[in-house]
C-alpha positions in Angstrom: -11.6 41.5 48.0 -11.9 43.6 51.2 -12.7 47.1 49.8 -16.4 46.8 50.7 -15.5 45.6 54.2 -13.1 48.5 54.8 -15.9 51.0 53.8 -18.4 49.2 56.1 -16.0 49.1 59.1 -15.4 52.9 58.6 -19.2 53.5 58.9 -19.7 51.4 62.1 -18.1 52.7 65.3 -18.8 49.4 67.2 -16.6 47.5 64.7 -12.8 47.8 65.1 -9.8 46.5 63.2 -6.4 47.0 64.8 -3.4 47.6 62.6 -0.4 45.3 62.9 -2.1 42.1 63.9 -1.7 40.1 60.8 -1.0 36.4 61.1 2.2 34.9 59.9 1.9 32.3 57.1 3.4 29.5 59.2 0.5 29.7 61.7 -2.0 29.2 58.8 -0.1 26.1 57.7 0.0 24.7 61.3 -3.8 25.4 61.7 -4.6 23.6 58.5 -2.5 20.6 59.6 -4.2 20.4 63.0 -7.7 20.8 61.4 -6.8 18.3 58.7 -8.5 20.5 56.1 -7.6 23.7 54.2 -8.9 27.0 55.6 -11.1 29.0 53.2 -9.3 31.4 50.8 -10.9 34.6 52.0 -10.2 33.7 55.7 -6.5 33.1 54.9 -6.3 36.4 53.0 -8.0 38.2 55.9 -5.6 36.6 58.4 -2.6 37.8 56.3 -4.0 41.3 55.7 -5.7 42.1 59.0 -5.8 39.1 61.4 -8.5 40.8 63.6 -11.9 42.3 63.7 -14.1 43.0 66.7 -17.8 43.7 66.8 -18.3 45.4 70.1 -16.4 43.2 72.6 -16.5 40.1 70.5 -13.7 39.0 68.1 -13.9 37.1 64.9 -11.7 34.1 65.7 -8.1 34.5 64.4 -4.9 32.5 64.8 -3.1 33.7 68.0 0.7 33.6 68.3 2.0 30.2 69.4 3.0 31.3 72.9 -0.6 32.3 73.8 -2.6 29.9 71.6 -3.5 27.6 74.5 -5.2 30.5 76.5 -6.5 32.8 73.8 -10.3 32.9 73.6 -10.0 34.6 70.2 -7.9 31.8 68.7 -9.6 29.5 66.1 -7.5 26.4 67.1 -8.0 26.9 70.9 -11.8 27.0 70.3 -11.6 24.0 67.9 -9.9 22.0 70.6 -12.5 23.0 73.2 -15.4 22.2 70.7 -13.8 18.8 69.9 -13.4 17.9 73.5 -17.0 18.9 74.3 -18.4 17.1 71.2 -21.5 19.4 71.0 -21.2 20.7 67.5 -22.3 18.9 64.3 -19.5 17.1 62.5 -17.6 19.5 60.3 -18.6 22.7 62.1 -15.7 25.0 63.2 -16.4 28.0 65.4 -15.6 31.4 63.8 -17.5 34.0 65.9 -19.0 33.6 69.3 -20.5 36.9 70.1 -22.9 36.1 73.0 -25.4 33.6 74.3 -28.0 34.5 71.6 -26.1 33.3 68.6 -22.8 31.9 67.3 -21.3 31.3 63.8 -19.4 28.4 62.2 -17.6 27.3 59.1 -19.6 24.4 57.7 -16.8 22.2 56.3 -19.0 19.1 55.9 -19.3 19.3 52.1 -15.7 20.6 51.5 -14.6 23.8 49.9 -16.8 25.3 47.2 -15.0 27.8 45.1 -12.3 28.0 47.8 -14.9 28.8 50.6 -17.0 27.1 53.3 -20.4 28.4 54.0 -21.0 30.1 57.3 -23.9 28.9 59.5 -25.6 30.7 62.4 -26.8 29.0 65.5 -29.7 30.5 67.3 -29.2 29.6 70.9 -32.9 30.3 71.8 -34.0 27.2 70.0 -30.7 25.5 69.1 -31.4 25.7 65.3 -28.7 26.2 62.6 -29.4 28.2 59.5 -27.3 29.3 56.5 -25.8 32.8 57.0 -23.3 33.5 54.3 -21.7 31.7 51.3 -18.1 32.8 52.2 -16.1 34.2 55.0 -15.8 37.7 53.4 -19.6 37.7 52.9 -20.0 36.7 56.6 -17.7 39.6 57.7 -19.7 42.1 55.6 -23.0 40.9 57.0 -22.0 41.0 60.7 -20.5 44.5 60.2 -23.8 45.7 58.5 -25.7 44.3 61.5 -23.5 46.0 64.1 
């Protein structure tokens, strides 16, 4: 599933994957319980195999260890809690990549899983619009690496 991603990462020096940062399965189960929905298949597989990817200084959100989850800017659940508190996102959107003030990316869970995946939407902060970006998490990763 990630062969193409690995080739793309090797070609883009601004993109980094650090070995040994896989996520333990228990954190995935806990995250799904707190979210109240399943995580997409390719995201779970990515968490178990890699657990990290940075484009420049900006991480794709992961699941941080329990002892740092409440302070980790790169943690999906930490960001979910902040977004829920602020109430600014459309219902069913979960932050997945927050690279800068120009754009951000979200799982769109509003219609449920389709083939084990949620589509990814991009928010353009210049006008506040949301647009489809990728049909799956792995497709999202490949596209942001290509654009790096």
